[in-house]
C-alpha positions in Angstrom: -2.4 -3.4 -17.0 -6.1 -4.3 -16.7 -5.7 -4.6 -12.9 -4.2 -1.1 -12.8 -7.1 0.3 -14.8 -9.6 -1.3 -12.3 -7.5 0.0 -9.4 -7.5 3.5 -10.8 -11.3 3.3 -11.1 -11.8 2.1 -7.5 -9.4 4.7 -6.2 -11.2 7.5 -7.8 -14.5 6.2 -6.4 -12.9 5.8 -2.9 -13.7 2.1 -2.8 -10.8 1.1 -0.6 -11.8 -2.5 0.0 -12.0 -3.1 -3.7 -8.7 -1.2 -4.2 -7.1 -3.5 -1.6 -8.3 -6.6 -3.5 -6.8 -5.3 -6.8 -3.5 -4.4 -5.1 -3.3 -7.8 -3.5 -3.8 -9.3 -7.0 -1.1 -7.0 -8.4 1.5 -7.9 -5.8 0.6 -11.6 -6.2 1.4 -11.4 -9.9 4.5 -9.1 -9.4 5.8 -9.3 -5.9 8.6 -6.8 -6.8 6.1 -4.0 -7.4 7.3 -1.7 -4.6 4.8 1.0 -5.6 1.8 -1.4 -5.3 3.1 -2.5 -1.9 3.3 1.1 -0.7 -0.2 1.8 -2.0 -1.5 -1.2 -0.2 0.2 0.1 2.9 -1.6 3.4 2.6 -5.0 1.8 2.2 -4.4 -0.4 5.3 -3.2 2.6 7.2 -6.3 4.6 6.3 -8.4 1.6 7.7 -6.2 1.7 10.8 -5.1 -1.9 10.0 -1.6 -1.0 11.3 0.0 -4.5 11.3 -1.0 -5.0 7.6 0.1 -1.5 6.7 3.4 -2.0 8.4 4.0 -5.3 6.6 3.2 -3.7 3.2 5.4 -0.7 3.8 8.3 -3.0 4.9 7.9 -5.0 1.8 8.0 -1.9 -0.3 11.1 -0.6 1.4 12.7 -4.1 1.2 12.4 -3.9 -2.5 13.4 -0.2 -2.9 15.0 1.2 0.3 15.1 4.8 -1.0 11.4 4.9 -1.9 10.5 8.1 -0.1 6.7 7.9 -0.1 6.9 4.6 1.8 9.2 6.2 4.4 6.9 9.2 4.9 3.9 6.9 5.4 5.9 4.7 7.9 6.5 7.9 9.9 2.9 9.0 9.7 1.9 5.5 10.9 4.3 5.7 13.9 2.9 9.1 14.8 -0.7 7.7 14.6 0.3 4.8 16.8 2.2 7.2 19.1 5.5 5.3 18.8 
């Protein structure tokens, strides 16, 4: 809960590096948090860290195959990579 508060604060301030740190802590504590994995993927995608983004999106979808936001972001990443 405290990590999510910190995450929300860093997201609103557009502090992506700090947000990534908090999300990594969140998924370390709860590896089944598919939403946190997808958020982590988005932040990596924004930084053009495509291998890390892909891994995070895959983990999110492994946990919840029908999680539409992760699928949308995977598609956007493939377009960005021209795949």
